[in-house]
Every structure is written in structure tokens, then in C-alpha cells.
N, C-alpha and C positions, 0 to 999 in steps of 0.2 A: 591758646598759646601759639606763638609764632613758630613757623617751621624754619629750621636752620638748614643751610646748604651743606652738602657733604664736604668732608675735609680732604685736603691734599696731604700727602705724606711728607714729613720733614725728617731730617736725620734724628735718630735717637742719641742722646748725649753719651759721651764716653763714661764708662763706669766710674763712680766717684766715691769718695770716702764719707762716712757718717761719723757722728760724734760717738766716741768710745763710751762715755759715761751713760749715754742713753741706751746703750746696747748690752751692758754687762750682764745684768740679770742673775738669777740664782742658778747654780749648777747642781747636778745630781751627785750624790756621794759616790766615791770611787773606792773599790775594794783594794786596788793596787796603785801605788804611787811611783812615778818615774821622775827623776831629776835630771835635767839637761843644763849644762853650763856652757854658754856661748861666749868664747873669748878669742877664737882664732882669727887673726887678721885676714882680710880679703874674702875668706870663705864663710865666716860666721859673723863678723862685725866690720863695718867700715865707718869712717867719720869724715867730717870736714868742718871748717869754721867759715861763716859768712860775715862780711863786713861791708858797711856802706861807704858813702862818699866817693872818693876817687878810687876806692878799692871795689866798687860795686860790681865790676865785671871780672874781678880776679878770683880764681879758684885757689883755695888753700886746703888741700886734703891732708896735709902733714901736721897741722896744728889743731888742737882741740882747746878752745878758750871761750870765756865769757867776759863781758865788760859792759857796764851800764854807762851810757853817755848820751846826752842830748845832741851831741855832734856825731852824725852817722859815720864820720871819718874814723871814729874810735870805738863805736858800738860793735860788739861781737856776740854772735850766737853760735853755740856748739851743736852740731847735728850728729846723731848716731843712728845707724841702721843695723838691726840684727836679723839673721836668717831664722825666723820661726816658721818658715814655709816648708823647707825640706827636712828640718830637724824634729818637728813635732807633728804628729798626724792630725789632719784636719778634723775638727769636731771634738778633739780631746778636751776633757774637763780641766781647765787650768785653775789650780787652787792657790798658787802663789807665783809672783814674778817680781824679782828684785834686781834692779840695775845698780851696780857699784862702779864708781869712778875714783881715781886717785889723783890728788892734787900734786902737780909737778912744781908749780911756783905760784906766788901770789904777791900783789903789791901791798901797800902799807895798811889798808884796812884789815883789822884782825879777823873780822867775820863779815860775810855777805850772805844774804838769803838768795838761794838759787832755786828756780822752779823748773820742774820737768814737765814738758808739754807734749801732747800728741802732735806730730807733724802730719798734716792731713793729705799731702800730696807726695808722690814719689819723687826722688831726686837721685842723681848720679854723682858719686863721690869725686870723680875726676873732672866734673863739669859744673857742679853747683856753685853759684855765686849769690850775692845779695839780690841780683836782678833776675837770674835765671835758675831754674831747678835742674835743667839739663839743656844741652845745646838746642836752640830753636824753640824752647818753651819757657816763657817768663813765669815767675810767680805771679798769681793774681794780685797780691799785695807785695811790693818790694820788701825783702827781708825774710820772706817765707810765709806759708799758709799754715796756721796753727789752730788746733782744736782746744779741747779742754785741758786745764792744768791737772796733772795727775798727782803730783806730790811736790813738796818743797823741803829744803834742808838748809841749815846754817853751815856754811863752808868757811873754814879757816884759811889763812894764808901760809900754813905750815906744810912744806913739802912732805909727801908720804901719807898725808891724811886721807883716809878712805871715807867716801860719802855714798850712802845708799838711798835710793828712791824706790818707793813702792809703785810699780807700774802694772799691777795685776789686772786692773779694769781694762786697760788697753790691750794687753796680751790675750786676755780671755776672749775679747771680741775679735781680735785679729785671727787667732787660731780657729775660732768657730766659723771663720769665713764670712763674717757679717760686715766687714768693712770693704768688701769688694773681692775681686779674684786674686789679687796679690795678698799674701799672708806674711809679709815682712813687717817687723815692728820698727816704726820710725819715731824717734824721740828727739826733742830739742831741749837744750839747757839754756836758760836765760836768767840774767840777774834781775831780781824783782825790786831792787832798791834804787835810790836816787843816783843821779849822774855824778860821777867823781872819777878823777884820774887814778884814784887808789882802789878801784873796784876790780882790777884785772885779776883773773884766775886762769891759769893754764892747767890742763889735766893731761895725764899720760895718755897718749894716743894708742890705737890698736896695734900699730906697727912698731911700737917702742921696744927696744932690746930688753927692757925689764919686764919679762913676761908676767911676773906676779903682780904688776901694777896696772896692767892693761884693763880697759873697760870690760865688765862682765855682766851678762844677763843670766840669772839663775832662775829657771822655770821648773815648777813642780806641777805635774799633771797626772791624771789617771782616769780611765773610764771615758764615757761620752757625755758631753754637756747636754743638759735638758734643753729640748727645743724651745725657742721663745713662743709665747702665746700666738695663736693664729690671728692675723689681722681681721678686723670686722669684715663681714661679707654683706652682700646686698647691693642695691643699685643707687641708694641715696647718699650723696656726698655733701657734707655740711662744711662750708668754707667761711672762715672768720677772718676779718681784717680789723686791726686796731692799732692806731698810733698811741703808744704807751706813755708818752711824755717822759722821756728819760728813764724808761724802765719801771714806771709806776709812781711818778710824782703826781699826787692828787690835787684837787682844787683847793685843798687846805695847805698846800706847799710841803706836804710830808711824803717822803719816798717810802712806799709801802708795797713791795712786790707781792706780799701775801694777799693783800686786799685785791690787787689786780687779778692774780691768778685764781682766787676764789670765784670771781665773776666769770673768768674764762671757762673754768670747769663747769659752771652752771649752764653755759651755752651748749655744751656737749658737741664741740666741733670735731671734725675729722682731720682738717688741715688748717693751719693758722699762719697768717702774715702779721708780723709785729714790726712797727717802725720805732725809731729813736731808742734803739738798743745799743749799749756800749759796754766796753770793758774798762774798768778803772777810771771812771769819770767822777767829778766832784759831787754830782747829784746823789750818787749811791755810795759815797764815802769809799771810793776805789774798789767797789765790789764787782765781781765778774757777773754782770747782769744776765747774759744768756745762760750760763751754768745755773744761776739761782732760779731763773724762771723755769727752766727745764726740770730741775729737781722738784720744785714746788708743784708743777703740773703732774708729774708722775705720782707724787705723794697724794695729791687731792683727787686724782682720777683712778689710781691703782692700775694704770695702763702704761705700756711701753710707749715712749715717744722718740722719734728720730728727728734730729734737727740739724740745721745749718745756719751759719751766721756770716755776715759780710760787712765790713766797714773799710774805711781808708786807713792806711798805715799811720799810727800815732794819733788818730782822731779821737777826741773825747767830747764832741759837740752834739752828740745825740742824733747822728744821721745813719747809724747802723741798721741793717735789716736782718730779721731773723725769721726762719720758717720752721714750724714744728709739724710733724705728720704722724698719724697713727699707723702709717704704712711704711715698710722699709723703703729706703731711697734707692732707686736704680741708678741715679746719676745726679750730679749737681754741678753748677757752673756759675761763677761770679762774673760781673761785668761792671767796669767803671764807665760812668757817664760824664758828660760835660757839666760844668758848674760845681765840680767837687762832689758829685752824687754817684750812687752805685745801685746795682740791682743784684739779686741772687735768684737763680732758678733751680728747682729740683724736679726730677722726674720720678714718678712712682706709678705702680700698676694698680688700677681699681676696676673691679668687675670686668677684667680681661682687657681693659683699655689703658694705654699710656696717657698719663696726665702730666703735662708740663706746667708747673705752678711757679709764678714769679712774684717776688715782693720788691717794691721799690718806693722811693720817697723823693719827689722832685723838688727843684729849687723853690724856696719860699718867696723870693723877691722879684724874680725876673721872668716875665712871660716868654721872652726871647730864649732864655736858657731852657725853660720847660719845653718849648716846642722843639728845640734842638735835641733835648734828652728823649722826647717822645719819638723823634725820628730815629735816633740811635737804638732805642728800646725796641721799636716795632721792626726795624731792619734786622736786629739780632734775633728776634722771635721767629722770623721767617725761616731760620735754620733749625728750629726746634719742632719736634713732632707734635701733631695734634693728639690729644685735645689740649688747648692752651688757655690758661687763665692768668690774668695779671691783676694783682691787688696792690693798693698803696695809697699813700697820701699824695695827691697830685698838686696840692696847694693852688687849685683853680676850681671854680664852681662848675656846675653842670651846664651853665649858660655860656661858658668860656669857649674861646677858640681851641684851647687845649682839648676839652672834652669832645668838641666837634671833630677834631683831628683824629682822636682815638676811635671815634664812632665810625670812621670810614672803613675800618677793618675789624673793629671789636664792638660787641654789644655792652652797653652800660646796664649791669644787672638790675640795679635799683630802678632806673628809668624804664626798663622793659617790664619789671614787675609792677610798677606803678600803672603803666598802660594796660596791663592785664588784670589789674585789680588784686594782685597778690603781694603788694608791698605793705609792710606793717611798720608803724612808728609808734608814737604815743601822744597823748594830749599835749598840745603846745608845740609839737614838732612834727606835724603831719607832712612837712616837706622832706623829712628824712635828713635834716642837717646833721653833720658830724662834728662841726666846730662852728666857725663863722661862715655858715653856708654848707652846702653838701660838697665837700672837697676830698673825701675818701671814697674810693671806688673799688669795685670788683668787676673787672671786665672779662668777657670771654669771647673767643674768636668767632668771626662770622663762619669760618670753615670748621668749627668744632661741631661736626655733624652728629656726634654721639652725646652731646651735652644738651639736656633740656632743662630750662630754668623752671623750678617749682615755686619760688618766691624769694623775697628779700626782706630783711628786717634791720632797723636801727634800734638799739636797746637803750633803755633808761637805766643808768647805773647810779642814780642818786640814792644816798642813804637817808635815814630819817632826818638828818640835819642838812640835807641838800648837798653833801659832799660827794664828789665823784673821784674814782681812782685815777683818772687821767683827764687832760683838758680836751680830749677827743672822745667821741662816742663810738662804740664798736658797731661794725656792720657785718651782718651774716647774709650769705646767699646760699640757697640750697638747690642742688641739681640732681636730676636723674641721669645716671650714666648708662646709656643703652649698649 
């Protein structure tokens, strides 16, 4: 096995948020229950509305509204933030958390379906806009960075109507301290239906004079939550990469995420990079693919998974990237690249070492774009701590200029394993091709001195009829972390 040079230190990413649904877990029974009702403006709840177009840089902390529109000029999203940090003891066992808002006015549509979403990043009510979450900090995706949908409800246009959303999963994770050092609960309301001028809904804001109609978060808690299962220990790290083909569209043209995840579970990975993941695209009949995949993986493995997803605002073209990890995420950061592409990095601790793991998917048609994207990607990675691993569909073969450029500072794990005699494929694919050639890679940095490659494998996922769950083949590389 080749000897790797020792690594230099980069900055460790700022603490980031994780998916609430992946963290909820079961809680221990509590003998005493306490109910906290959060509704006091400024001290317990604040809000704002973000709006695109020419309003993208304007703050609106006085209005709380939703509207669905393909024209960002009219699209509105309502943001709420509740103080569950100073009002509920850390580690308390949250058994119920219900958020209620009151309709102030509504346009002609008699009913609209409104979804409540986790807001993944912090924001400041007097500064937040469609473009920025606070002064000097842009949203990674304009319009806000949102996690899993928590609940939805049908909302009428009748003033005084109260609407309640179950946000227990999010508040449970927030109070447990599993979403980072901040324990404030951040929620976004968004219209889930089609664009129309009649979709406008305004809700009573926290500072409204009608105290009985203000937004309320009612939390019931008691006792201490059961600690989540300890993450796996040891020194062997199993890294899987797979371009899912729109979240699991097989060679038979059928979208079947269950089939895809059944294979993933068989591989027994520790950390996973998935390409072509989207929310609400036509391939999956407008299903939230990341939420679906995460739920299926937990079901099939019986293990907790922590995940992060990144795509471009409004994109449904299958260029989203998703990372799932068996280890709690210490940090996460998205990055937009040229050519309409993106990357997502997470940091986690394994065997006492920081691992920065990035998933990306480069441009399919232009070598020039790909080389620019590689330059942006590797430059960004220089600011991340070792040990560094990059996985993705690079849309270029191992003989390409793109691969040669990556290999200036990163090892191609399959190529290294092939040279060491530890690469495994299958009959008819000894070259380790992942689609039309070997275009999917797991790279690790030359300076990742505590990563030792044990081997790499491309899997045969054909069933008895020759059908595969994706148009790509999955790639696994296994490392010893010293």
C-alpha cells in the first residue's frame, strides 16, 4: 500500500444543522410533564416574510405571509423563530410540540395547502431577506435553506381561522441539542400548491395587538430524553458513492427508491454520497426524494442516519447532491459551482479524526465547465480540515484531463486500489466502469495522512432479469482511519 504524506490543518467548518427527522428517535417515558406556551413577541417568538424579485434585498419583519408564484416578485415565505433554548432545559424529553398561527386575511382561493418546514440556518428578524439570512451572510440558496417538511395543513381564506402544525420531531431534536449549539426552533411556512395570484395568505404576526391571535408554540416535555445509540466504533470507514438516476429510476424506467435503498443497505456503508436527488420532480411524482431515501434507509438498517441535501433553487433536473452518515454531523456547508452545479460538504468525527466528506456532480456536456468546477471545488476544499474525501459523478473518464487535474492533489481510490491489487469489480466489467466508462470517483487528499486505502469495489446490481435500480453502478471505497 502506498504511503501518504502527512496532512496540513485547515479550518474546521462552523457548526451546522442536521436533518430533524433523522435525529428524532424514541424518548424515555417521563413521570412529570411540563407545558410551555411561547407567544411573547421579541422574547419568545419573532417572525419575518421573505420575497424575491425586486424585493430580494428588502427586510419585512412586520408581515407574516405565504404566497405561491412562479414569479419571485410575488412569491412569499413566512419565517418564525421560537426561543426553546432558554425556556426548556437542554435534554428534556419533548413529547409534543404544536405550532398554531391565525389567518389575518386571504385572497380568493378558499383553501391552500401550507407546509411547515425546518429552517436549517439561523436568521435575524430585522435583517433577513430573500437573499440574506442576516447582514453579510447570504442564504446558500436564495429564498432560504430548508430541511424536511414537518407537517402540512389546509388553510382557508377566512380571517380568524386557526391552523396548527405538528412540529414535535424538530423541537425534540432542537431541545436535545442535536442540531448544534443553538437550541432555537426555526420554522418556515410555504404554500405547496400551484402558482396563482389568489394564493395569498397573511397570518397574525407576533407583535399584533390581538394577543389571542399571535403565533403560539405549545411544547410538552418531561424527564430526560434517551441518548441516541452510540455511533459505530473502530477504524474502518466504508464510503459509498452512487448516482441514483433521479432518486431511483431503474433501467426499466420505473422510479423505485425501495429497490435502490435495499441495495444500499446490503453494502453496509458508513457514509454515502448520492447524486441526482431532488425534491418534487416529475420522475418521482413530486415526492421529496431525500426524505424518502433517509426514511427507507433507517427502516432497512435499523440505524440512525444523519443527512444533508443541496440543490439549486427551483431545480428539478436531477442535479441535487445528498450525503448520509452514520455519525453525527459536526458541520455542513454547501457550495455553488459554475455550469449550474453544486457541492455539499459535511464534517464528522471518526476514530478521533475529523473527516470532511464532499458530494458533487459535475457538468455532463462541457470539459471546460468541468475543469472550472474542479478548480472551484479544490480551491474551496483547501479551507477544509483534513482528512478530506470527495465523491461524485465527474462525467469524465479516468483517462481525462479532469481526472488528471484532480490527481494533482487527490488520489483516485479505484485507480490506487487497482494498482495495489485491491480493486474488485465483476465479470465483464473488470475496468470498474460505473456507466459509459469509469466516470464516478471517490477521491482522497494527498495530505490525508490518516487515511489508508484498503480497497475499492464496483457492484453488480442486476436482478434476475438484468434490471438495475439506476443507470449508474455504485462504487465503494474502504479506508482505515489511523
